[in-house]
Structures are given as C-alpha cells and as structure tokens.
N, C-alpha and C positions, 0 to 999 in steps of 0.2 A: 269424674264421669267417664264411662266407657261407651264406645259405639263400635259397631261391627264394621270392619274394613275388609273387603274381600282379599284373601291371600291366595296366590296362584300356586298350582302344582301341575306342571306339564300341560299348561294351557287351560286348566280347569280351576274354577273357584272351589276352595275347600273349606270355606267358612271360618277363617282364622279371626282372632280377636286382636285388636290393637288399640292402645290408649290414644284417644284423639289428641292428647297433648303431644304425642310423638309426631303426628301429622303436622301440627302447628309448628313444632320445633324444626321439622324438615323444611317447611315453607320459609320460616324466618331465617334459618341459617343459610339457605340457598340464596335468598334475597340479599343478605348481608355480604356474603362472599362474592357474589356476582356483581354487586354494587361496587366493591373495591376494584374488581377486574376492569370494569368499564370506567370507573373514576380515573384510574391511571391512564388508560388508553386515550380517553377524551382529553384529559389534561395535557398529555404529551402532544396530541394532535392540535389542540387549540393554542399551544405554546410553540407551534412549529416555527413561527417567525422569530421569536426570542431565542429558541434553542439553535436555530440555524445561524443566527448572528454570533452566538457564543461558541459554537462548535464547527461551523463551516463558513468562515469569514470570506464572503465574496461580494463583489459590487453589484452583480446582476441579481435582482430580486427574484426572478423566475428560477434561476439556478439554485439560489439559497433555499427557496421553498421546496424545489424538486429534491434537493439533498435530504432535507428533513423528512419529507414524505417517503423517500426511498428507505430511510432507516425504519420507518413504520412498516413498510412492505417487507423488509428483510425479516423482521420479527414474525410476521405472519407466515412467511415461508417455512419457519420452523414448527409451526403449529401442527401440521399433519403428522410430523415425526413425534411430537409430544402426545398427540392423540393416540398414536399406536402404542407408545410406551405406557401411558396411563390407562389406556383402554384395556391392555393386557392385565394390568393390576386390578382394574375395576371389575372386569368380567370374571377373573380367576380368583381373586382374593377379597373382593368386596368393594362396593361403591365408596364406603366411608374411608377406607384406607387410601384409596387413590385421591379422593377429594382433599383429605388432610395434607397429603404430600404436595399436591398441586397448589393449594393456597399458600403453603409455606414458600414454594418456589416463586410465586408471584410477589409475595410481600418483601422478600429480601432485595430484589432489584429496585423496587419502589423506594426502599430506604437508601439504596446506593445512589439513586438519582439526586438525593438531597445533599450529597457530599462529593459527587463526581467533579473532577477538575475540568476547567474550560480550556479552549485552544490557547488563550493568552497565557495560561499557567504552564501547560505541558506540551504545547504544540500539537503535532499530528497524533500523539498518544490519546488526546481527548476524544476525537471522533472514533478512534479504535475502541476505546473503553465504552463509549456510548453504544456502538454496534454490538459489542459483546454483551452488554447489559440487556439490550433488547432481544438478542438471540436466546439468552438464558430464560428470559421472561416468556418469550414466545413458546418455548418448549413446555413450560409450566401452564401457560394459558391453553395449550392444546388439551390438557387434562381437565381444565375447568369446564369444558363443554359438557362433561358428564353431569353437571348440575341439573340439566334439563331431564335426563333420564331418571336420575335419582328422585326428582320432584314428581315427575309424571307417574312413576311407579307407586306413588302414594295416592293416586287419584282414583275416582270412580268413573264408570262409563259416562255418567251425565255431566262430568266436569273436567274431562281430560284436556280439552282446549283451554279452559279457564286456568287450570293448574300450569299448563305449559306457558301461558301468557305471563304468569308470575315471574318465570325465569327471565323472559325478555323484558318484562317491566323493570326488573332490577338493573338492566342495562340502561334504561332511560333514567332511573333514579341516580345511577352513577354519573350519568352525563350532567344532570341538573346539579348534583353535588359538586362536580368539577367546575362547572361554570360559576356557581355561587361562590365557591372558595376562591377561585381566581379573581373574580370581581372584587371580593372583599379584601383580599391580600393586596391587590393592585391599588385599591383605594387607600389602605393604611400605609403602604410602603412608598407610594408616589414614584418619584424618579429612581428610587433604589430597586424598583421591581425588576428591571432588566439586569441589575447587577447581582443582587442576592435574594431579592424578594420572591423570585420565581421558584426558589428551592422550598419555601415554606409549605406549599400545597403537597409536595412529596413527603415531607415530614408528617403531615396530617394523614396522608395515605398509609404510611408505615404503621402509625398508631392504629388505624382502622384495620390493617392487616393482622396485627397481634390479636385484636378483639375477634376478628373473623376466625382465626385459628382456634381460639378457645371455644367459640360457639359451635364450630363444626365438630370439635372433639366431644362435645356433649350430646351430639345428635346420634340417633340410632341408625341401624342399617336399613336399606330398602327391604320391605316385606317380600317383594317379588323375588329379589335375589336370595334372601334367606330361605324361602320355600324351595326354590330351584336347587340351591346348594345342599339343602337337607335331603332332597330326593336323590341327588347324585353323589352323596357321600362326602360332602365338604367342598369340592370344587365343581363349579358349574361346567367346566370343560376339563376333563381329566386326560390327557394324552395328546391334545392338539391345542396349539395356541389360538386365542380368540381371533387374532389377525389372519392367520392361515385359514381358519374355519370360515371367517367372513368372506375372504376372497375366493374360497372354494365353492361356497354355497349361496352367497348373497351379493354377488357382483352387480346384478341388475338393480337390486334395492339400493345399493350404495350409489350407483350412477344417478338413479332417480332422485335420491335425497340431495345429492350435490346440485343437480340442476334446479330443483325446487327452491333450495336455499339461496341460490345465486342472487335472485332479485332482492331478497331481504337483506343480504349482506351488502350488496352494491348500494342500495338506497340508504342503508343505515350509515355507512361510512361517508357517503357523500353528504348526507344531512348533518351528521354529528361532527365531521372533521373538515370537509371541503367547503361547505357553504360559507362559513365564517371567513375563511381565507379568500374565497372568491369575491365576496362582497367588499372586503377590505382592499384587495390587491388588483382585482380585474375590472372594477367599476370604472367607467370612462372619466369620472370626476370624483374626487374624494369629498363628498358632501355629507356623508353620514358619520355622525359621532360614533366612535367605536363602542361606547357604552350603550348606545341605542341599538346597534346591530346585535350586540351580545344579549341585550334584554329581549329583543325579538326572538333570538335563537332559543333562549331559556324558556320563554313562554310557549313557544312552538313545541319544544321537547316535552314540556309538562303536559300539554294537550295531547301529544302523541302517546304519552304514558297512559292517560285515561282511555284513549281510543284503542290502544293495544289490548287492554284487558277486555274491553267491550267486544272487539272483533274476535278475540280468543273464545269468549263465551258464545258469541254468535255462531262460531264454527261448530260448536256442540249441537246446534239446532239445524243449521243449513248444511253442514259438512265442510271439511277443510278445502276440498277442491273448488267449491263455488266461491268461497271467500277469497282465497289466494288468487284464483283465476280472475275474479273481479278486480283485484288490486293490480294484476299484471296488465289487464286491458286498459285500466285507467292510466297507468304509467305510460302506455303507448301514446295516449292522447295528450298528456299534460307535461311530459318531461321537457320538451323543447320550449314551450311557452314559459315554464317556470324559470328557466335560466335566462330567458329574455327579460323577465320581470326583475330578477336579481341584478341584472347588469345595467339597470336604468338609473341607479344612484338616487332613488327616491325611497324614503321610509315607507310610504304607502304601498308602492309596488313590491318592495322587499317583504313586507309583512304579508301581503296577499300571496306572493310566491311561496313563502313558507307554509301558509295556511293550506293552500291547494296541495302541496307536496305531502304534508303529514297524514292526510287521509288515506291514500293508497299505501303509504309507508306503514302505517299502523295495521292496515288490513293484511299486508303481507307478513308483518312481523308477528302479530298476535297468535295465529294458528300454526306458525312454522315449526315450533318445537314438537307439538303434538303430531303434526303431519309426518315429520321425519321419524320420530320415535316409533310410530305405528308401522313403519316399514321393516323393523327388525324384531326378532324374538328376544326374550330376556337374556339368553346365553351369549348373545353378541351385541346387545343393544348399546351398551356403553361404548364399545369399540366402534361399531358401525356409525352411531350418531356422532361420536367424537371426530372420526376421520372425515365423515361427510361434511360436517359443519366447518371444520378447519381447512379442508381443501377448498370449500366454497369461500371461506373467509380470505384465503390466500389469493385465489384467482378472481374472485368477484368483488371482495371488499377491500382487502389490504392494499392492493395496487390501484384501487379506484382513485384516490386523491392524486397520486403521482400521474396516473394516466390522464385524468382530467386536466391537470396542470399542463402536461405535455401537449394535449390536444389544442388547448387554447393558445399556447405559445407557438405551436407549429402551424396551425391553420389560421390563426387570428380571428376565428369564428367563435364568438362568445357563448353561443348556445351549443357548441360541439359536445360538452360533457353530457348532454342529454342522450347522446348516442350510446353511451355505456349502459344507461338504465334501459333504454329501448332494447338493446341486445339481450340483456338478462331477462327482461319481461317476456320476450319471444321464447327464450330457452325454457322458462318456467311453464309457459302455456303448453309447449310441446310435451314436456315431462308429465304434466298433470293429466293429459289425455292418454298417457301410457300406463297409468296406475290401474291395475285390475283389482277385483274384489279379493282374490286370493293373495294379493301382495300385502294386505293389511293384517298386522298382528296386534291383538289386544290381550295377550296371555297373562297380563297382571291383574285382569278384572275378574 
C-alpha cells in the first residue's frame, strides 16, 4: 500500500511518492541503531564502579568514580569532531552512507570491551586501552546524531515532534535494555560478575551491533536529501564543505541549538548515569538494596520513555518553545529538592525523587530533536544538528556525572549537583526567547 509523503525541492513540496514501508523501515532502523548506542553508554556508566575497580585501582571511592566518569567525558569530547567528519559525509554523500559507517564504528569498540585486559593483567596499559576504546567510539557516536535528522526528514508537518521523539525514545529503550541485561547477568553470574560477568553485556551489545548494521544497510535514503541532491546535480553542496558552509551562514542557529539541547543532555546523563551512583555512594547510610535502587531506576526510565513520546506529540500542538520552556522552568523549581530526596536513604524518597525528575526530563527530551532540526536547512542539517548535539553532549552531558561527583566531594553539599541542571535550564530559557520565526526551516515538508 502506498501513501503520499511530501518530498522537498528547494524548500517546496513537489508531491513525490514514497512507499510507507520505507518510512516504517527508517523508524525501525533508527530505533534499533540508537538503542545500541545508548545501551553501550548506559552500560558503561552504570558499571562505573566495577570498571573503576578493574582499571583504576584506588582506595578512595570518590577518586575511583571520578576516574571512570572522566573516561566517559573523554569520549564525549571526541563527539564534536566525529559530528564534523560524519556530518560532511551525510550532507555531501547521503545520510545512509554516514549512518552505516558510524554504527560500524560504534559496534567494534563495544565488542572490544568484552575482551579488553584489566589493570591486574597488563598494568597501566589497561586504562590506556580503555581510553583509546572510548575515544574511537566517541568519534563514531558523533555521527550517530544524524539519526534524528534522517528520521525527521521522513515526517509530515503534523508529526515532526512525534517522529523526533522516536529517536530520543530509542535512547530510553537502550537504557532500559542495559539495566535489564546487567541485572539478569549479575543474577546468573553472582560473585563472578565483578570478575568476568561484566563482559557478557558487551558481548550482547556487539551482537546487537551486527544486527543494526544489517538493518541500516537495508534502509533507503532520506527523501529530503534525495530531492535536494537531484536538484543540485548529485551533491547537496558542490564546492564548499558542509562544515564551512554551516559556520559561514548558520553560526547563530548552531549556538541556539547547542543552548537549547544543553538542558536535555545534562538531565539525561544525570538521570541515566549519575543517579544510580549517587544513591549507592553518596547516601548517608547504605540502607537501600542495590536491586531495589536499580528497579526504581528502570521503572522511572520506562515511564520517561512513554512521557517522551507524549511530550514530543504535544509539541506538534503547542509548539516546541512552550514545551521545552515549561520543562526548563520546572527544573529550576525541583532540581535541588530532588537531590535532597535521593540523599535520604529511603526507598520512598528515592522513588519520589525519580518520579518528580522524569516529568521535566521527558518534556525537555521529547521535542528536542525536532526543535534543533528545524533550525537548519536540508543542505547542512546533518552537520548542524550533529555538531550542536555533540557539543552540547560534551559540555552539558558528558562532563555532568564527573562534575556532579566533584561538586559533592568538594563542597560536601549533597544537593550541589542540582546547580548543574539549574544552570542549563537558565541557558535554555534564554535561547528559546531568541528564536525568531525566520530561524525555523521546514524545507522537507
């Protein structure tokens, strides 16, 4: 069965036809590939304590966690570079080519984590190999941000926010998958989990990576890119690199996108990576069973997934600025109280803290991909979105767990991590007020 999907040419709809199955394949392949990306990231973050003990043997628990989170941050610092490289490929030679190469680059380091030697085996070489692994993966992850533009360029005017939420929903699915696999493997391996059991989830991730490469290879190209390339004789940009064109003509859009995405990235990495370590290591008394805290985390993340799609769809009705702005204002009010709840050592308070946090988190996350994509035209959308999201990930998200750990250790103030979220909420509010009508592009509709 065929349905009409608007295909763009120079900002105008020209009535192209597209098999609805291609749209479905684009959605499913994007979700599958992005699920792998976040499965690995959340897995590494949630295993920070175990990995720290195996690769950074130190007596001080704070220093051990800080070392592990710094490795996470190092990988994020390579993402903007990866976004530039894969953005050039995606805007000049096609979204599909760039996305196949990037998912391959993500899958190989996941497999390497399953066999990487520990400090006990090879000494200082172990953390060096670990850092190299995350650096390589960080470059490839920079290209995976193009998932969002690829997916949104298959959308209609009435469901752009909804389609964009599918991309970030896959991040939530990857997180749930990571928590579920870790809990199951820990249950079956018992005391051996910290010896060799922790490697099994990475083996599973590598298998998922192979499947993701296959599904992406079977997916077609973005209709918006095909129309633009056809009009301009094969290359969307013929004589100037997408990165140079972006910085020459769309610096303002790039800055706005980075600032808007900061609150989403900061809250995402604090919820998915830092919360679980905070509850385990910074609570005044260890009275919570680790399985209980992990169950609370997983249920909260699943709820966030549902709310993310709902808020993405809501942004198609109310507008991106209102939904994201509402999330930012809510974060200003609840960030400090949430960390107070998490530090009380009570399952009731911890569950309530998670519940309060996931509502503004989902409201910021759901419309974010659509809001950012609309700031760039087709010819530089992959590059612009990729650089913006990955710069935001590096300065707003990637360093957040390490920064929060440092704040607690330095100040002794257990609600200090809330300051990170408040800062980015203020930045987002200022950026949202600066978006003008002429800043918004919907040239794929």
